[in-house]
N, C-alpha and C positions, 0 to 999 in steps of 0.2 A: 618542446615549447618551454619547459621548466628552465633550461639553461639560458634561453633568451630572456625570459622574464626576470631572472635573478640579476641580469646585467643591465636591466632597464632602470632609468632614473626614477620612474614612477614607483618602483618597489624597493628603493634604496632603504637599507636598514632592516629588511624583513627576511626571515628564513624561508626555505622552500615550502614548508608546511603552512606558514602564515600567508604566503602568497596564494597558495592553493585555496586556503580558506576564504580570502578576500574575493578571489575570482568567482568562487562558487556562490558566496552569499550575495555578491553584487549582480549575479545573473549573467556572468560573462559567457560569450559564445564565440566559437571559431568559425569564420567564413572564408571561403576560397573564391578568388577572382581570376579570371583569365586575362592574359595580356590585352590591353585596350579596353577592358570593361570599366565602366564608370561606377564608382562607389557612391558618390552623390553629385548632384548638379549644382551649378551656380544658382543662387536664389533659394535653395532648399534650407530648411532649418534642421540642424544636426542635433540629434538627441543622445548620441553615444560618442565616446572617444575610441580610437583604435590603436592597437600596438601591432606594428608590422612584425610578424614572426618569420616570414620568408618572402623574398622578392623585393619589390620597390613600388612606391606610388609617387605621383607628382601632382601638385596643386597648380592648376592652369586657370588664368583669368582671361576670359574672352570678351572682346569689345564688340560693339554693334556692327562695325565694319568688317568683322571676321578676323581681326587680329588676335593672336594668342601670345600670352606672356607667361613664362614659367616663374611661379612665385616661390615654390619650395619643392625640394626632393627629399623623400623619406625612405631610408633603407631599414633593414632588419634591426629590431630593437628600439626603433624610434616611435614616438607617440604622435598621433595626428588627431585633429578634431577637438582637442581639449578646450581651446580658447572659444571655439564656436559653440560647443556644448554648454559652456558656462554662461555665454552671453545671450543665448536664445535668439541670436540675430540670423537673418538669411545669409547663407554662405556667399562670400564674394568670389569664391573659386569653385571650379569643378575638380574633383579628385579622381584621378585615373590610374589604374594599375598599368605600369610600364612593362611588366613581365608577369608571368604567373605568380600570384601573390596569395599569401595566407595571413589573415588578420584576426586578432583577438579583439572583440568588441565588448566594451563595458558601458552599460547604460547610465545616464545621469542619475536616475532614481535609485539605482543600486549603489552608486558611489556616495550619494548624498541623500540617504533615507530621511523622510520627513517625520518618522515616528520610530520609537524603539531605541534600544541601547546601541551605541556605536562602539565597536571593538577598538582596542588599542591599535591593532594592525590597520584597520580602516582609517583611523585617525592619522596614522603615519602616512598612509597613501594620500590623504587629503592635503597634508602639509607638503608632501613631495609634489603633488599636482600644482600647488600654488607656486612652488619654486620653478617648476617646469614652465609654467605660464610666463613668469618673469623673465626667464632665459629667452623665450621666444620673442618677447618684446624687444630685447636687445639685439637679437638676430635680425629682426626686421629693421631696426635702426641702422645696423651695419649695411644692410642691403640698400636702404635709401641713400646712404653715403656713397655707395658705388654708383647708383643711378644718377645722382645729381652731379657727379664728376663729369665735366664735358669731354675730357680726353680719354679715349678708350684705353690707351696705354696705361694711364694711372689707375683706371678702373680695374684692369686685369691684374696689375701688380698688387693693388690693395686686396683684392679677392684672394689671390694666391698666398700672400703673406698671412692673411687671417686663417687660411686653411692649413698652412704649414705647421707641423708640431715644433720644429726648430729650424733655424737657418742651416741650409745645406743638407738637411735630411730629406730623403725620398718619402713621398706620401702619395696616396691614391685619391683622386677626386671622385665623388659619387656621380658626376655628370659626364656625359660624352661631349664632343665639341658642339653639337647642335644645342644640347641642353645648356651648356655653359654660355653660349651666345645668347640664348633666350633669357637666361638668368641675369646677364649683364646688360641686356637691352641693346644688343649689337647684331650686326649682320655676320653670318658665319665666316664668309670670306675675309671680311675685315678683321675678325678675331684671329683667323689663321695667320694673316700678315703680321699682326702685332706680336703673336707668339713667336713667329720666326725671327722677327727683329730682336726681341728680347733674348732669345737663345743665341743669336749671332753676337750680341753684345756681352754675353756671358752672365746675364742677370738671372736667367732661369735655365733649367734643362727639363726635357720631357721625353717620354716614350709612351705613346698612347695616352692612358689616363694617369700615368705616374709622373710626378713633377718634383723638382727641387727648386728652391729659391735662394739666391745669394743673400 
């Protein structure tokens, strides 16, 4: 757990001992979830943020007609629920474990105590949390840009170019084809056709979840 937390943006600038102190004083607890288990449901108020230690979770938005939209995918080291925790608003998504998952939960009252002294380490975590929240705002803005693009071809290219570390470099997507289709608001077969066309044109290459972009 310690190695994962040291690489997490939430604990940027803290030593291993400082991280351990913050987790302990904030009342952190480790929970384990089986694949398919729901961490919280759409409409619930979330009182803690979570850090994925192992496995992966997905945020799903369900419509009244039974439709499902993939809003976000979070793997090891990523923070979930921080924006919802801070807003005290009902969750617009259901959070589901997509594989056996281990999560560190940190409650709101532990991260933002109403009374008593706040340590320098906890103050740093609070600043990091604010930066993390801002980054997620821009991530959602990027996703909106994908969805308002009427052409699936351009949607796919935009997404892959945003995910690529550099032109021509191989990288691994966190989503499988079905997840990618849901994230981009597309039919899976239509997505497969577009990927094949782009590869035939030499604009991308892929092997399973690995891609490169020209």
